[in-house]
C-alpha positions, 0 to 999 in steps of 0.5 A: 623655225625662226633664224635670227642673225645675230653675227655674219661678219668674216673673221673678225667683227666688222664696222657693222656686225658682230662674228657668227651667231645665228639663233635658230627657234622652234616651239619655244626652245632657241639654239645658238648656231655658233658664238663668235667675237662680239655677238654677244651684244646682238644676243641682247639687242636681238633676243635676250640675254638669256634666251638660248637653250642649248649651243652648237659651235661649229669650230673653234676659231675665235670668230665663231666661239670667243663669245661662249668665254663671255657668257660665262660671265653669264651663267656663273655670276648673276646676282640672282645666283649660278644659273644651271649649265647649258648644253654644249655639242661642240668639236673635241678640244671645247672645254679646254679651250673656253675655260683656258680663253676664260680664266686659266686660274679658274678651272673648268666651267662644267658648271656653266656648261654640259659638253657633248662632243661633235662627231660625223652623224645625227642626232637631236637636239630640242625639236630638230633633227641636226646632221653635222658632217666636216667640212673643207677648212683648216682645223676640224669645223662641221657644216650643219642640217636642222630639220624640223617639221618638215623644214631644212635650214643648212650651214655651211659654216667656214669651208672651202669646197667639198662634197659633205657641204653639198650633202649637208644642204641638199633640198635644203629650204634655206641655205645659210653660206659664207662667202669669205673670198672675191671671184677670180682672186689668187685666194689661199685652198681649202680655207673659204667659198667665194660669192660663185662657189656658194652659188655652185654649192647651192645650185648642185643642192638644189636648195630654196633660198640661198643666204650669203655671210661671213663677207668680211668688209675690210678685203671685200666686196658685197656688190661682187659677191651677191653678182657672183654667187646670183650668176651661179645660183637661178634662186633667190640670194640674200646677203644677211644683216645682223637682226635679220630674221627668217621664219621657214 
């Protein structure tokens, strides 16, 4: 299993990164987890315009799904002809949200995407066994656990501390976890994690490696986030970058 970080900026694109988008590959199958604003550029840079076999959108905030709207053009209006629909696993409301954001006049996007509604549970996508569960965020949001050939990748999506996050990450080889807020600040409740909270979740889950993502450069500090996470988790910690690749 290989993870490629396409975008990792939190909440809005940063000066050096698009928003959340992560390409996971196994046996020539490519699953794109989240498709945040600006990440279509990174998809072309690090993988390829058509290098997607399925999409999983963890929630419908723009920084996790907006370029799924832009991608309609790629698949619908290719000069060689329309491309076949690809599966999209997403919370309820995704078909209407994507269609409205793309164009209210052009109607549904069923010619581009085949939608499957997410709900807590386990199901296959290509070679992956996927488990999702609701996490602690203001809108319907799912954390993700991917398993293949005995290896496990867990992804927090956006969440404040919660038990489902720890369950999804339990024993994961790689834990891709958001760390949007700084420790020691009066942060809004039930919205995001700090570096320290990400490290605590990694420790509780007994993961092999912690990858920090969804930092917000405009009001954050990479150094402080890394230090707080490393103090709470004794294993390897890394802050991801666009184009970073990890073989699991």
